ROZAKE-369962 format. One line per field, with one value per residue (C-alpha): residue in one letter; x, y, z. Coordinates in nm, 4 decimals, decimal comma. Layout:
N
residu (A | ...)
x (X | ...)
y (Y | ...)
z (Z | ...)
//
This chain:
503
residu (X | X | X | X | X | X | X | X | X | X | X | X | X | X | X | X | X | X | X | X | X | X | X | X | X | X | X | X | X | X | X | X | X | X | X | X | X | X | X | X | X | X | X | X | X | X | X | X | X | X | X | X | X | X | X | X | X | X | X | X | X | X | X | X | X | X | X | X | X | X | X | X | X | X | X | X | X | X | X | X | X | X | X | X | X | X | X | X | X | X | X | X | X | X | X | X | X | X | X | X | X | X | X | X | X | X | X | X | X | X | X | X | X | X | X | X | X | X | X | X | X | X | X | X | X | X | X | X | X | X | X | X | X | X | X | X | X | X | X | X | X | X | X | X | X | X | X | X | X | X | X | X | X | X | X | X | X | X | X | X | X | X | X | X | X | X | X | X | X | X | X | X | X | X | X | X | X | X | X | X | X | X | X | X | X | X | X | X | X | X | X | X | X | X | X | X | X | X | X | X | X | X | X | X | X | X | X | X | X | X | X | X | X | X | X | X | X | X | X | X | X | X | X | X | X | X | X | X | X | X | X | X | X | X | X | X | X | X | X | X | X | X | X | X | X | X | X | X | X | X | X | X | X | X | X | X | X | X | X | X | X | X | X | X | X | X | X | X | X | X | X | X | X | X | X | X | X | X | X | X | X | X | X | X | X | X | X | X | X | X | X | X | X | X | X | X | X | X | X | X | X | X | X | X | X | X | X | X | X | X | X | X | X | X | X | X | X | X | X | X | X | X | X | X | X | X | X | X | X | X | X | X | X | X | X | X | X | X | X | X | X | X | X | X | X | X | X | X | X | X | X | X | X | X | X | X | X | X | X | X | X | X | X | X | X | X | X | X | X | X | X | X | X | X | X | X | X | X | X | X | X | X | X | X | X | X | X | X | X | X | X | X | X | X | X | X | X | X | X | X | X | X | X | X | X | X | X | X | X | X | X | X | X | X | X | X | X | X | X | X | X | X | X | X | X | X | X | X | X | X | X | X | X | X | X | X | X | X | X | X | X | X | X | X | X | X | X | X | X | X | X | X | X | X | X | X | X | X | X | X | X | X | X | X | X | X | X | X | X | X | X | X | X | X | X | X | X | X | X | X | X | X | X | X | X | X | X | X | X | X | X | X | X | X | X | X | X | X | X | X | X | X | X)
x (-1,0977 | -1,2393 | -1,0585 | -1,2701 | -1,1436 | -0,7709 | -0,7556 | -0,9198 | -0,6937 | -0,3636 | -0,4897 | -0,5669 | -0,2240 | -0,0047 | -0,0651 | 0,2609 | 0,0339 | -0,3114 | -0,2757 | -0,1052 | -0,3555 | -0,6846 | -0,5227 | -0,4426 | -0,8007 | -1,0222 | -0,7392 | -0,7770 | -1,1591 | -1,1351 | -0,8847 | -1,0982 | -1,4429 | -1,4272 | -1,5021 | -1,2732 | -1,3561 | -1,5739 | -1,3824 | -1,1022 | -1,1452 | -1,0210 | -0,7410 | -0,9694 | -0,9276 | -0,6415 | -0,4398 | -0,4790 | -0,5223 | -0,1660 | -0,0125 | -0,1505 | 0,0455 | 0,3439 | 0,3283 | 0,2729 | 0,5469 | 0,7632 | 1,1027 | 0,9533 | 0,7563 | 1,0102 | 1,3353 | 1,1132 | 1,0189 | 0,6309 | 0,5359 | 0,5203 | 0,7738 | 0,4969 | 0,3929 | 0,7483 | 0,7380 | 0,4969 | 0,6551 | 0,8335 | 0,4769 | 0,4581 | 0,8625 | 0,7839 | 0,4525 | 0,5891 | 0,9147 | 0,6935 | 0,5192 | 0,8125 | 0,9688 | 0,6723 | 0,6528 | 0,2782 | 0,1628 | 0,1267 | -0,2396 | -0,5060 | -0,6378 | -0,2947 | -0,1852 | -0,5304 | -0,4822 | -0,0671 | -0,1568 | -0,4321 | -0,1962 | 0,1196 | -0,1697 | -0,2312 | 0,1664 | 0,2084 | -0,0643 | 0,0542 | 0,4649 | 0,3106 | 0,0950 | 0,4742 | 0,6161 | 0,3299 | 0,3966 | 0,7614 | 0,6753 | 0,4280 | 0,7530 | 0,9681 | 0,7183 | 0,6103 | 0,2414 | 0,0419 | -0,1663 | -0,4463 | -0,3247 | -0,1488 | -0,4684 | -0,6482 | -0,3288 | -0,4460 | -0,8156 | -0,7098 | -0,4497 | -0,5777 | -0,9432 | -1,0858 | -1,2336 | -0,8871 | -0,7095 | -0,9465 | -1,1583 | -0,9915 | -0,6795 | -0,8430 | -1,1649 | -0,9344 | -0,5707 | -0,4118 | -0,2766 | 0,0327 | -0,1604 | -0,1003 | 0,2877 | 0,2887 | 0,1004 | 0,3636 | 0,6917 | 0,4503 | 0,4844 | 0,8808 | 0,9764 | 0,7719 | 0,9615 | 1,3165 | 1,2414 | 1,1742 | 1,4734 | 1,6345 | 1,7970 | 1,9464 | 2,0020 | 1,6618 | 1,5076 | 1,7767 | 1,6153 | 1,2433 | 1,2867 | 1,4032 | 1,1647 | 0,8772 | 1,0463 | 0,9052 | 0,5807 | 0,4129 | 0,5334 | 0,5096 | 0,7268 | 1,0534 | 0,9699 | 0,8655 | 1,1843 | 1,4028 | 1,2251 | 1,3021 | 1,6366 | 1,7038 | 1,4721 | 1,5187 | 1,3113 | 1,5093 | 1,5380 | 1,2864 | 1,4180 | 1,1673 | 1,2701 | 1,2038 | 0,8979 | 0,7001 | 0,4143 | 0,5212 | 0,2597 | -0,1009 | -0,2088 | -0,0246 | -0,0796 | 0,0482 | -0,2019 | -0,4292 | -0,2399 | -0,1124 | -0,4840 | -0,5522 | -0,3960 | -0,6569 | -0,9836 | -0,8811 | -0,8630 | -1,2043 | -1,3976 | -1,2401 | -1,3986 | -1,7008 | -1,7647 | -1,7021 | -1,8653 | -2,1961 | -2,1755 | -2,0898 | -2,2107 | -1,8554 | -1,7694 | -1,4709 | -1,1240 | -1,0734 | -1,4085 | -1,5608 | -1,9009 | -2,0358 | -1,9439 | -2,2452 | -2,2307 | -2,4249 | -2,4139 | -2,6241 | -2,3034 | -2,0293 | -1,9620 | -1,9982 | -1,7630 | -1,4944 | -1,4823 | -1,5377 | -1,2474 | -1,0414 | -1,0864 | -1,0264 | -0,6848 | -0,6161 | -0,7227 | -0,4636 | -0,1512 | -0,2703 | -0,1913 | 0,0979 | 0,2886 | 0,5060 | 0,3787 | 0,6821 | 0,8548 | 1,0675 | 1,3550 | 1,2084 | 1,2197 | 1,5374 | 1,6447 | 1,4551 | 1,6209 | 1,9347 | 1,8485 | 1,7307 | 2,0120 | 2,2633 | 2,0750 | 2,0989 | 2,3264 | 2,5408 | 2,6341 | 2,2488 | 2,1557 | 2,4352 | 2,2525 | 1,9220 | 2,0706 | 2,1861 | 1,8674 | 1,6707 | 1,9035 | 1,9414 | 1,5180 | 1,4824 | 1,7938 | 1,5739 | 1,2208 | 1,3049 | 1,5534 | 1,2641 | 0,9963 | 0,7911 | 0,5608 | 0,3565 | 0,2795 | -0,0526 | -0,1286 | -0,1925 | -0,0122 | 0,0310 | 0,1829 | 0,1560 | -0,0961 | -0,3082 | -0,2524 | -0,3587 | -0,6481 | -0,7326 | -0,7111 | -0,9224 | -1,1953 | -1,2792 | -1,3157 | -1,6000 | -1,8140 | -1,9529 | -1,9586 | -1,6727 | -1,6216 | -1,2424 | -1,3281 | -1,6341 | -1,4540 | -1,1427 | -1,3229 | -1,5163 | -1,1839 | -0,9558 | -1,1834 | -1,2107 | -0,8476 | -0,9484 | -1,1795 | -0,9268 | -0,7422 | -1,0209 | -1,1758 | -0,8903 | -0,6027 | -0,4720 | -0,4625 | -0,2576 | 0,0399 | 0,2376 | 0,2485 | 0,3043 | 0,5814 | 0,7283 | 0,8302 | 1,0348 | 1,0278 | 1,0346 | 0,6733 | 0,5822 | 0,5962 | 0,5007 | 0,1837 | 0,1097 | 0,1503 | -0,0746 | -0,3505 | -0,3686 | -0,3385 | -0,6898 | -0,8634 | -0,8019 | -1,0732 | -0,9062 | -0,8027 | -0,6121 | -0,3560 | -0,1943 | -0,1238 | 0,2276 | 0,1551 | -0,1482 | 0,0660 | 0,2254 | -0,1320 | -0,2317 | 0,0925 | -0,0262 | -0,3409 | -0,1995 | -0,0003 | -0,3027 | -0,5278 | -0,2221 | -0,1884 | -0,5900 | -0,5622 | -0,8024 | -0,9296 | -1,0330 | -1,4011 | -1,3079 | -1,1456 | -1,4269 | -1,6387 | -1,3560 | -1,3695 | -1,7540 | -1,7332 | -1,4380 | -1,6328 | -1,9150 | -1,6997 | -1,4885 | -1,8032 | -1,6624 | -1,9854 | -2,1211 | -2,1124 | -1,9976 | -2,0169 | -2,0543 | -1,9557 | -1,9344 | -2,2191 | -2,1726 | -2,6107 | -2,5482 | -2,3646 | -2,1009 | -2,2466 | -2,5793 | -2,6221 | -2,5112 | -2,1836 | -2,1864 | -2,1113 | -1,7216 | -1,6690 | -1,8277 | -1,4760 | -1,3758 | -1,4679 | -1,6571 | -1,9821 | -2,3143 | -2,5213 | -2,7108 | -2,4041 | -2,2859 | -2,5424 | -2,5261 | -2,1878 | -2,2371 | -2,4739 | -2,2899 | -1,9441 | -2,1436 | -2,3033 | -1,9794 | -1,8347 | -1,9636 | -2,0045 | -1,6245 | -1,5943 | -1,8093 | -1,6408 | -1,2713 | -1,3979 | -1,4970 | -1,1307 | -1,0073 | -1,2159 | -1,0740 | -0,7244 | -0,6732 | -1,0402 | -1,2713 | -1,0624)
y (4,0301 | 4,3373 | 4,6148 | 4,5415 | 4,1750 | 4,2549 | 4,4848 | 4,2322 | 3,9543 | 4,1865 | 4,2173 | 3,8828 | 3,7778 | 4,0540 | 3,9988 | 4,1997 | 4,4766 | 4,4241 | 4,3004 | 4,6107 | 4,8353 | 4,6400 | 4,7081 | 5,0548 | 5,1296 | 4,9447 | 5,1355 | 5,4967 | 5,4706 | 5,3195 | 5,6136 | 5,9002 | 5,7698 | 5,5033 | 5,5265 | 5,4082 | 5,2902 | 5,4824 | 5,4374 | 5,6822 | 5,8943 | 5,6514 | 5,5058 | 5,1945 | 4,9920 | 4,9311 | 4,8204 | 5,1095 | 5,4016 | 5,2662 | 5,2557 | 5,5701 | 5,7487 | 5,5818 | 5,7109 | 6,0721 | 6,0594 | 5,7384 | 5,8517 | 5,8981 | 5,6404 | 5,3219 | 5,4742 | 5,6811 | 5,3088 | 5,3754 | 5,0713 | 4,6705 | 4,4149 | 4,2873 | 4,6058 | 4,7029 | 4,4084 | 4,5550 | 4,9437 | 4,8686 | 4,9773 | 5,3528 | 5,3971 | 5,3790 | 5,5902 | 5,8007 | 5,8605 | 5,9560 | 6,2262 | 6,3843 | 6,3568 | 6,5114 | 6,7688 | 6,6828 | 6,7409 | 6,3846 | 6,4272 | 6,1520 | 6,2312 | 6,2297 | 5,9318 | 5,7032 | 5,8627 | 5,8035 | 5,4549 | 5,3554 | 5,4831 | 5,2713 | 4,9789 | 5,0431 | 5,0730 | 4,7588 | 4,5445 | 4,7102 | 4,5822 | 4,1824 | 4,1490 | 4,1802 | 3,9360 | 3,7447 | 3,7143 | 3,6354 | 3,3565 | 3,2531 | 3,2486 | 3,0709 | 2,7795 | 2,7490 | 2,8437 | 2,8552 | 3,1865 | 3,0413 | 2,9268 | 3,2841 | 3,4395 | 3,2167 | 3,2754 | 3,6735 | 3,6309 | 3,3920 | 3,6294 | 3,9725 | 3,9459 | 3,8452 | 4,0847 | 4,1045 | 4,2479 | 4,4099 | 4,5740 | 4,5824 | 4,7487 | 5,0121 | 5,0407 | 4,9597 | 5,0974 | 5,1874 | 4,8028 | 4,5773 | 4,3395 | 4,4454 | 4,5026 | 4,1095 | 4,0113 | 4,1708 | 4,0521 | 3,7337 | 3,6902 | 3,8112 | 3,5423 | 3,2608 | 3,4107 | 3,3726 | 3,0329 | 2,9311 | 3,1041 | 2,9218 | 3,3259 | 3,2965 | 3,6777 | 3,7446 | 3,5726 | 3,7391 | 4,0717 | 3,9672 | 3,7846 | 4,1069 | 4,3655 | 4,0698 | 4,0376 | 4,4086 | 4,3745 | 4,0806 | 3,8341 | 3,5496 | 3,6122 | 3,5910 | 3,2496 | 3,1247 | 3,3295 | 3,1270 | 2,8327 | 2,8810 | 3,0307 | 2,6702 | 2,4267 | 2,5377 | 2,4107 | 2,1009 | 2,0559 | 1,7326 | 1,3626 | 1,2538 | 0,9077 | 0,8891 | 0,7468 | 0,9007 | 0,6463 | 0,3251 | 0,2784 | 0,2156 | 0,4043 | 0,7664 | 0,7546 | 1,1142 | 1,2349 | 1,1727 | 1,3219 | 1,6451 | 1,8315 | 1,6813 | 1,9954 | 2,2186 | 1,9726 | 1,9580 | 2,3764 | 2,3626 | 2,1125 | 2,2415 | 2,6682 | 2,5281 | 2,3308 | 2,6829 | 2,8745 | 2,6315 | 2,6174 | 3,0174 | 3,1670 | 3,3515 | 3,4405 | 3,2759 | 3,4319 | 3,7403 | 3,6668 | 3,9894 | 4,0197 | 4,1007 | 3,8013 | 3,5080 | 3,1715 | 2,8536 | 2,7233 | 2,4219 | 2,3394 | 2,4194 | 2,0656 | 1,9166 | 2,1814 | 2,1002 | 1,7508 | 1,8188 | 2,0269 | 1,7571 | 1,5104 | 1,7613 | 1,8064 | 1,4504 | 1,3863 | 1,6996 | 1,5603 | 1,2250 | 1,3588 | 1,5763 | 1,4378 | 1,1296 | 0,8470 | 0,5946 | 0,4400 | 0,5910 | 0,5033 | 0,6343 | 0,9704 | 0,9280 | 0,8638 | 1,1394 | 1,4230 | 1,3053 | 1,3159 | 1,6137 | 1,7721 | 1,6113 | 1,8974 | 2,1803 | 2,4464 | 2,5502 | 2,8771 | 2,9095 | 2,8173 | 3,0854 | 3,3537 | 3,2156 | 3,2732 | 3,6272 | 3,6956 | 3,6014 | 3,7622 | 4,1125 | 4,1005 | 3,9863 | 4,2060 | 4,5185 | 4,4411 | 4,4050 | 4,6853 | 4,9512 | 4,7479 | 4,8308 | 4,5511 | 4,8395 | 5,0264 | 5,0224 | 4,7936 | 4,4417 | 4,2362 | 3,8111 | 3,5198 | 3,1556 | 3,1043 | 3,3889 | 3,1509 | 2,8666 | 2,9981 | 3,1915 | 2,8020 | 2,6525 | 2,8722 | 3,1100 | 2,7956 | 2,6330 | 2,9571 | 2,8055 | 2,4583 | 2,4722 | 2,8904 | 2,9076 | 2,7330 | 2,9482 | 3,2684 | 3,1498 | 3,0813 | 3,3852 | 3,6037 | 3,4911 | 3,2897 | 2,9787 | 2,8973 | 2,7729 | 2,5533 | 2,3844 | 2,3844 | 2,2549 | 1,9842 | 1,8888 | 1,8740 | 1,5231 | 1,5779 | 1,8830 | 1,7426 | 1,6258 | 2,0313 | 2,1083 | 1,8518 | 1,9837 | 2,2902 | 2,1917 | 2,0712 | 2,4655 | 2,5256 | 2,2011 | 2,3254 | 2,6392 | 2,4913 | 2,3174 | 2,6165 | 2,7918 | 2,5224 | 2,5821 | 2,9646 | 2,9101 | 2,8224 | 3,1457 | 3,1940 | 3,5282 | 3,4142 | 3,7687 | 3,6419 | 3,3884 | 3,6851 | 3,6184 | 3,2622 | 3,3473 | 3,3780 | 3,0244 | 2,8529 | 3,0509 | 2,8690 | 2,5368 | 2,6092 | 2,6978 | 2,3696 | 2,1582 | 2,3183 | 2,2816 | 1,9128 | 1,8513 | 2,0747 | 2,3288 | 2,5393 | 2,8863 | 2,8096 | 2,6792 | 3,0357 | 3,2225 | 3,0267 | 3,1354 | 3,4643 | 3,4933 | 3,2954 | 3,5396 | 3,8235 | 3,7280 | 3,6518 | 3,9582 | 4,1537 | 4,4549 | 4,5574 | 4,5784 | 4,9609 | 5,0486 | 5,4002 | 5,5200 | 5,1322 | 5,0599 | 5,2447 | 5,3435 | 5,3300 | 4,9526 | 4,6975 | 4,5224 | 4,2319 | 4,3968 | 4,4689 | 4,7054 | 4,6668 | 4,3092 | 4,3664 | 4,4239 | 4,2941 | 3,8978 | 3,8273 | 3,7426 | 3,5389 | 3,8570 | 3,6939 | 3,6930 | 3,3909 | 3,5285 | 3,6819 | 3,2916 | 3,1227 | 3,3261 | 3,3254 | 2,9125 | 2,8970 | 3,0675 | 2,9168 | 2,5391 | 2,5974 | 2,7579 | 2,4805 | 2,2117 | 2,3901 | 2,4003 | 1,9970 | 1,9295 | 2,0712 | 1,9571 | 1,6081 | 1,6491 | 1,7647 | 1,4775 | 1,2153 | 1,3193 | 1,2416 | 1,0044 | 0,9003 | 1,0826 | 1,3649)
z (-4,4241 | -4,3528 | -4,2081 | -3,8346 | -3,8676 | -3,9387 | -3,6607 | -3,4292 | -3,5570 | -3,4737 | -3,1059 | -3,0537 | -3,2443 | -3,0417 | -2,6230 | -2,5868 | -2,7536 | -2,6585 | -2,2862 | -2,1440 | -2,3701 | -2,2020 | -1,8528 | -1,9321 | -2,0568 | -1,7751 | -1,5140 | -1,6611 | -1,6580 | -1,2682 | -1,2267 | -1,3477 | -1,2845 | -1,1017 | -0,6511 | -0,3941 | -0,0451 | 0,1815 | 0,4856 | 0,5915 | 0,3030 | 0,0802 | 0,2871 | 0,3785 | 0,7155 | 0,9796 | 0,6623 | 0,4366 | 0,7043 | 0,8316 | 0,4616 | 0,4599 | 0,6924 | 0,6297 | 0,2516 | 0,4404 | 0,6446 | 0,5518 | 0,7413 | 1,0976 | 1,0850 | 0,9707 | 1,1734 | 1,4305 | 1,5289 | 1,5305 | 1,2984 | 1,4136 | 1,3637 | 1,1466 | 0,9620 | 0,8723 | 0,6572 | 0,4366 | 0,3791 | 0,0479 | -0,1401 | 0,0507 | 0,0353 | -0,3460 | -0,3703 | -0,1039 | -0,2918 | -0,6684 | -0,4223 | -0,3172 | -0,6561 | -0,7903 | -0,5225 | -0,4624 | -0,1324 | 0,0368 | 0,1903 | 0,1909 | -0,1818 | -0,3317 | -0,1657 | -0,2598 | -0,6331 | -0,6287 | -0,4883 | -0,7964 | -1,0819 | -0,8914 | -0,9039 | -1,2648 | -1,3906 | -1,1814 | -1,3440 | -1,7015 | -1,6135 | -1,4886 | -1,8387 | -1,9974 | -1,7258 | -1,8222 | -2,1757 | -2,1216 | -1,8761 | -2,1685 | -2,4042 | -2,1459 | -2,0978 | -2,4890 | -2,4329 | -2,7783 | -2,8224 | -2,6647 | -2,2949 | -2,3186 | -2,3304 | -2,1162 | -1,8547 | -1,8844 | -1,8251 | -1,4661 | -1,3878 | -1,4292 | -1,4635 | -1,0935 | -0,8170 | -0,6595 | -0,9647 | -1,1913 | -0,8785 | -0,5773 | -0,6809 | -0,7339 | -0,5260 | -0,2644 | -0,3705 | -0,0700 | 0,0029 | -0,0857 | -0,2650 | -0,6029 | -0,5598 | -0,4172 | -0,7206 | -0,9485 | -0,7609 | -0,7187 | -1,1252 | -1,1406 | -0,8988 | -1,0741 | -1,4064 | -1,2271 | -1,0991 | -1,4243 | -1,5633 | -1,2962 | -1,2127 | -0,8620 | -0,8607 | -0,9930 | -0,7284 | -0,4820 | -0,5672 | -0,5520 | -0,2667 | -0,0943 | -0,1889 | -0,1260 | 0,2359 | 0,2894 | 0,1159 | 0,1750 | 0,4996 | 0,3660 | 0,0596 | 0,2058 | 0,3088 | -0,0801 | -0,2318 | 0,0364 | -0,0657 | -0,4450 | -0,3903 | -0,1800 | -0,4218 | -0,8226 | -1,0938 | -1,0934 | -0,7417 | -0,7451 | -0,8535 | -1,1397 | -1,0717 | -0,6758 | -0,5987 | -0,3831 | -0,2569 | -0,1455 | 0,1711 | 0,1049 | 0,3784 | 0,4301 | 0,8197 | 0,8354 | 0,6644 | 0,9340 | 1,1758 | 1,0597 | 1,0521 | 1,3996 | 1,5629 | 1,3337 | 1,4261 | 1,7615 | 1,8344 | 1,6257 | 1,8215 | 2,1696 | 2,0890 | 1,9104 | 2,2415 | 2,4283 | 2,1867 | 2,2499 | 2,5972 | 2,6958 | 2,3742 | 2,3589 | 2,0380 | 1,8563 | 1,9397 | 1,6471 | 1,5428 | 1,4519 | 1,6551 | 1,2665 | 1,1602 | 1,1271 | 1,1798 | 1,0210 | 1,4201 | 1,3039 | 1,0610 | 1,3140 | 1,3898 | 1,0267 | 0,9058 | 1,1272 | 1,0624 | 0,6709 | 0,7218 | 0,8794 | 0,6025 | 0,3114 | 0,5028 | 0,5004 | 0,1444 | 0,0731 | 0,2419 | 0,1265 | -0,2036 | -0,1548 | 0,1686 | 0,0713 | 0,1908 | 0,2692 | 0,5753 | 0,8220 | 0,5673 | 0,3409 | 0,4351 | 0,5469 | 0,1697 | 0,0551 | 0,2690 | 0,1462 | -0,1906 | -0,1338 | 0,0829 | -0,1965 | -0,4844 | -0,2175 | -0,3022 | 0,0262 | -0,1726 | -0,2114 | 0,1294 | 0,2962 | 0,0879 | 0,2696 | 0,5953 | 0,5190 | 0,3419 | 0,6575 | 0,9301 | 0,7806 | 0,7352 | 1,1121 | 1,2404 | 1,0466 | 1,1403 | 1,4967 | 1,4962 | 1,3275 | 1,4190 | 1,7754 | 1,9137 | 2,0657 | 1,7772 | 1,6262 | 1,3070 | 1,2129 | 1,4391 | 1,3661 | 1,5360 | 1,4832 | 1,7331 | 1,5602 | 1,2543 | 1,3982 | 1,5479 | 1,2080 | 1,0056 | 1,2565 | 1,3580 | 0,9987 | 0,8126 | 0,9925 | 1,0153 | 0,7104 | 0,5016 | 0,2689 | 0,2665 | 0,1921 | -0,1276 | -0,2230 | -0,1227 | -0,3215 | -0,6295 | -0,5679 | -0,5508 | -0,7859 | -1,0239 | -1,1822 | -1,2057 | -0,8157 | -0,9927 | -1,0967 | -0,8212 | -0,5739 | -0,7829 | -0,9591 | -0,6941 | -0,7700 | -1,1598 | -1,1034 | -0,8712 | -1,1699 | -1,2689 | -0,9612 | -0,8707 | -1,2615 | -1,0732 | -0,7946 | -0,4432 | -0,3602 | -0,5109 | -0,3589 | -0,0517 | -0,1181 | -0,2479 | 0,0930 | 0,2736 | 0,0561 | 0,0840 | 0,4806 | 0,4254 | 0,2587 | 0,5390 | 0,6771 | 0,4415 | 0,3716 | -0,0057 | -0,0526 | 0,1794 | -0,0651 | -0,3041 | -0,3265 | -0,4774 | -0,6839 | -1,0141 | -0,9580 | -0,8868 | -1,2488 | -1,3784 | -1,2960 | -1,3761 | -1,7450 | -1,7823 | -1,6969 | -1,9708 | -2,1881 | -2,1431 | -2,2084 | -2,4970 | -2,4517 | -2,6655 | -2,7832 | -2,6780 | -2,3747 | -2,3184 | -2,3847 | -2,1383 | -1,8692 | -1,9976 | -1,8962 | -1,5830 | -1,5255 | -1,5533 | -1,4037 | -1,0386 | -1,0598 | -1,0329 | -1,2062 | -1,3154 | -0,9672 | -0,8724 | -0,5262 | -0,4808 | -0,1299 | 0,0016 | 0,2851 | 0,4081 | 0,7986 | 0,8121 | 0,7592 | 0,9463 | 0,7739 | 0,6974 | 0,5354 | 0,1959 | -0,0001 | 0,2292 | 0,1717 | -0,2287 | -0,1263 | 0,2127 | 0,1146 | 0,0054 | 0,3570 | 0,6639 | 0,7189 | 0,5185 | 0,5751 | 0,5846 | 0,2739 | 0,1059 | 0,1326 | -0,0499 | -0,3268 | -0,3742 | -0,3102 | -0,5779 | -0,7999 | -0,7554 | -0,7937 | -1,0559 | -1,2603 | -1,1593 | -1,2704 | -1,6181 | -1,6057 | -1,4902 | -1,7213 | -1,9844 | -1,8835 | -1,8842 | -2,2145 | -2,3255 | -2,1405 | -2,3072 | -2,5978 | -2,4903 | -2,1876 | -2,0800 | -1,7855 | -1,6061)
//
């Protein structure tokens, strides 16, 4: 064997070394030669602009009631970067804030590779699946590109903490989950709820012998999606009758008008199918028995800890937060609107964007939603409930909203691949598809350009990964996603046939 071949074999067989090196090389290249979003001197839109301001004067903003109760749940990354700039005695102007966030994000992604290797060791993954997890987790638009192009966000911190939460969940470390949940509560608004669910319901919280399916027809699965369908139809009718744009939808967004009603109905049946799989289908008495079994396994200590965490975060954000302050706002009503309306703008837009944003693991998520159920349940009731909530969040068609749970999606995907025993050839295929979907090869200099609308090219190269998607951008992504999905499904079926027949 040549020295070059031995070197390649060394890096392949030592992911602890090679994974962080790969991230370091790519991140360093982007840090020195890449571009940043062409809005507010690299701070970005409303979110990034606010986090930049908080970083520049953390104590005045946070303890001076200049942050909304929603945004105060995202102050942790700004605190870290602000502290680093203070310790290094660097000016807190926009340039240094942007570059510091890039470096900070790079370090977090490197640290995440170590956490992933620890997760792989705990889960006893083979070398192929360790590298498969790396490709799925890191080679996608949200991590490989957006972490550096739009750095002044809390996404990468949420990504890192999500992997930490997954690791501590697998290790059943209560202390670790508590610490990460508290940090996550001030990084990403939904993080605290995921953390609390995993504290209350550890990995062994589901009785494997309990029968989840007793009724032939799961009536509940048809009832749960009804409110979303009603809201969709109401505003679609209003739109066609008055030409009024949907609430909270950008005027620059494009609709496929002829498919609005069809999209609403399709979404209803997709939700019904999902809930038929993941919501237990048994009688009222069966639910009582299930709840009783669940409560018997709940630790009173853990429950009290979660009450304390929730109360402390609630008091902090309401005491220091200011609902009249500038910045993003959120409410249950807004979330219901987002789920109901954004998802009907184009058929299956949420699935197309999730695959385009996070890569091939969401092909498995959407096309094998029933097959991965056993792996979801194997991680406990907390993960199962979180999985259901994440499914609904995907309908907002802003894929990054599920960033905190993305590590669990990667984990579930690898468990699925482990069962059908995928090999290096499949890993190579995933790598090619991940590279295509990551779009890291597309230059983003000067984007967005103020001479174009948000949905026009070249601006659409960046903004097509949210509900602000042009019809052309949607169709291009739809074609790519369908082709990649077809090849992946064909490949998975071939692997499955060897073990257990068609997947």
